[in-house]
C-alpha positions as CSV (number, residue, x, y, z in Angstrom):
1,M,49.5,60.0,104.4
2,N,51.9,58.1,102.2
3,G,52.8,58.7,98.5
4,K,50.2,56.2,97.3
5,E,47.4,57.8,99.2
6,Y,48.6,61.3,98.1
7,R,48.5,60.2,94.4
8,A,45.0,58.7,94.9
9,I,43.5,61.7,96.6
10,I,44.9,64.3,94.1
11,E,43.6,62.1,91.2
12,R,40.2,61.9,93.0
13,L,40.2,65.7,93.2
14,G,41.0,65.9,89.5
15,M,44.5,67.3,89.9
16,S,47.7,66.2,88.3
17,Q,51.0,66.2,90.2
18,V,51.9,69.6,88.7
19,G,48.4,71.0,89.4
20,A,48.5,69.8,93.0
21,A,51.9,71.3,93.5
22,R,50.8,74.7,92.1
23,F,47.6,74.6,94.2
24,L,49.6,73.7,97.3
25,G,52.3,76.3,96.6
26,V,55.2,73.9,96.4
27,A,57.6,73.0,93.6
28,D,56.6,70.4,91.1
29,S,59.5,68.3,92.3
30,T,58.1,68.3,95.8
31,S,54.8,66.8,94.6
32,R,56.8,64.1,92.8
33,R,58.9,63.4,95.9
34,W,55.7,63.0,98.0
35,I,54.4,60.5,95.5
36,A,57.7,58.6,95.4
37,D,57.6,58.6,99.3
38,T,61.1,60.1,99.4
39,H,59.9,63.1,101.4
40,P,57.2,63.2,104.1
41,I,53.9,64.9,103.3
42,P,53.1,67.6,105.8
43,D,50.1,67.0,108.0
44,A,48.5,70.3,106.9
45,V,48.7,69.2,103.3
46,A,47.2,65.8,104.1
47,M,44.4,67.4,106.2
48,L,43.5,69.9,103.5
49,L,43.3,67.3,100.8
50,C,41.2,65.0,103.0
51,V,38.8,67.8,103.8
52,M,38.6,68.7,100.1
53,A,37.8,65.1,99.2
54,R,35.3,64.6,102.0
55,Y,33.3,67.8,101.1
56,R,33.9,67.5,97.4
57,L,35.8,70.8,97.2
58,T,37.8,71.6,94.1
59,A,40.9,73.7,93.8
60,Q,38.8,76.3,92.0
61,S,36.2,76.4,94.9
62,I,39.0,76.9,97.4
63,A,40.5,79.7,95.3
64,S,37.0,81.3,95.1
65,L,36.6,81.1,98.8
66,M,40.0,82.6,99.4
67,A,39.3,85.5,96.9
68,K,36.0,86.2,98.7
69,E,37.8,86.3,102.1
70,A,40.5,88.6,100.8
71,K,37.8,91.0,99.6
72,R,36.2,91.0,103.0
73,R,39.4,92.3,104.6
C-alpha cells in the first residue's frame, strides 16, 4: 500500500489522518508520513484497513469487538 492508497482507504472508512493514527495506535506524524510516502506502511496496517473496507467495518465496530473479547477473558 502506498500513501495515495492509504489516504483513499482511510477516507473511505470515514477517518481523518489523526483519527486513523489514533485508531492504529501511532503518532499523528506517522500517519502523515505514510500519506506523504516518506515511510513505508506496515503490512499489518494495510491488511487491517483492507479487511475493514471489504467488510465495511468501522473503527467503532472494531473497538466494540475488542471490548467484547476483553470481557470474555
